[in-house]
N, C-alpha and C positions, 0 to 999 in steps of 0.2 A: 431667222428667216422672216421676211417681211409678209404680210398678208397679201394674198393674190399673186404671189411670184412662186412659180414651180421650182423645185430643187433640182439642180443640175447634177447629174452624176458624172464622175470622171475616174480615169484610172489613177491609182494611188502612185505617188512619186516612186516608191520602191519597185513596184511592178514595171513602171515605165523605164526605169533605169536598166532592170534586167533584160527586158525586151529589146532595148537598144543594144546591150551587150551582145545578146544573142544574134541579133542582126548582123553586128560587126563580125563576129566570129564566122557566121555562115558566109558572109561575103569574102572575108579573108581566105578561108578554106577553099572556096570556089576559085578564086584567083590562082592560089597555090597549085591547085589540081590542074588548071589550064596551063601554067607556066612550067610545071616541073620537068617536062620532057625537054624543055629547051635549055635547061640549066644542067650542065654535066661537070664531073670532077675533071680536072686537068689530066691530061695524058702524060704519064711519067716516062714515056718512051719504053724502048725494049730493054728489060732488065739484063744485067750482065754480072758476073762473078768470077773470082778466082779461087782454085782449090789447092790445097797442099797434101801431101800423103807420106806416111811414114809406116813402117813395119815394126812390129813388136816382137820380142823374143818367144811369146807364147803362141805364135802362129796366127795372130791376128794383124790386120791392117786398118789404119786409121786415116780417114780422108776428112780434112777440116776445111769449113768455109773461111778463107782468109780474107776475102773482100767480096762485097755485094752492093750493087747499086742502090737498093732499096729493099726493105723487108717484104717478104711474100708469104702468103697464106700457105700452110704445107698441103693443103688440098689441090694445089695447082703445081706441084712438084713432083717430077718422076726421076727415078735413078736407072741407070743401067750399068752393068759390069760386062764388058765385052772381052772375050778371049781372043788370042791371036788368030785362031782359026774361025771366028765369027760367032761362036756360041754367046747367047746372050741371057744374063740373068738380070731381071728388071723388076720394078715394083713402084708403088706409090709411097710417099713419104708418110702420109697419114694412115695407112694400113695398120691395124692393130698389131700385126706380127712384126712391124718395123718400127713404129713411133714408140720410142721408150722401152722397147721389148728387151728380154735378156734371153739368150740362147738361140736366137734366130741367126740364120745365114748373114743377113745384114740388118743392123739396127740403127736408128737415127736417135741421137741425144739432143734434145732441144734445151739449150742452156737456160733460158729464161721462162721455159714451160708455157710460152704464149701462143702456141700452135702457129708459129711463124718461122721462116727460114732467116736467120740473121748471120752476121759475121761471128764467128766462134762456135757456131754449131757443127756437129761432127757426126760422121758415119763410122760405124765399127763393122768390120767385114770378117767373118770366120773364113780366113784365107784357106785353111786346111779343108774345110768342108766344101767349099766352092770349087776349089783347085787353083786358085790365083796365087798360090804360096809360091810358085816358081817366078813370079813377076812377069811383067810384060803385058799384063791385062789393062784395059782402059776403063777408069771410072768416069761416068759422065751423068751431069745433072741437067734435066731439061724442064723448062717453065712451059706449063700447057696454058697458054693465054685465055683470057676471058673477055668477052666483049670485043672491043676494037684491037686488043693486044693479041698479037699471034704468039705461035710457038717460038721459044728461044732457047739456044743453047747456052746454059748459064755458066758452063765451064766443063773441062775434061782433064784428066790427068792419068799418067801411067803409073800403075801401082807397083811398087818394089817388092823384090823377093823377101820373104820372111826369113828369119835367122834359125829356123828349126833344123 
C-alpha cells in the first residue's frame, strides 16, 4: 500500500459468486411460482377399458382388465357388482379389504404392485358368498375423475354362472 492512500475494502470473489448464485436461484424460483399455474399436463381424455370374465370350478369368478386406454391410480377406481334385481355390491379398489386381500368377497390383484390399474390386473369374486354364482350379474368398473377429468365407465361385463 502506498503512503497516504487508504485501503479499499471489497467483497471477496467467493462471497460475490455465492451472492450472484443465490440471487439467480431466487429470481428463477419467483418466476416458476408465477408461471406454474399456467402450465398444465396435457389432458389424456376420458379413459376407457374392456373386461373379460370367467367362472372357476371352486365357486369364484374372475374379471380381468383386457384393455385400458392408460394406467390409472387405484384410488380413482370404484367397482360395482349389480344383481339382476338391482342389488349393488360396491367398493373402492384401494380399500384394504379389496387390494391384494385374501378371503374377501371381492379382491383386486395388481400384477405389477404399482398401485395402478393396468391391462392384465384382475378381480376375484367369491360368487358363492355374494350370490352371483347363478350368473347374470353385471360387474362394472368406474373411474372417478380428478380435476378436469369427469367420471367415466371403464367397462362392464356380465358374470357367468359358476360350475358348482
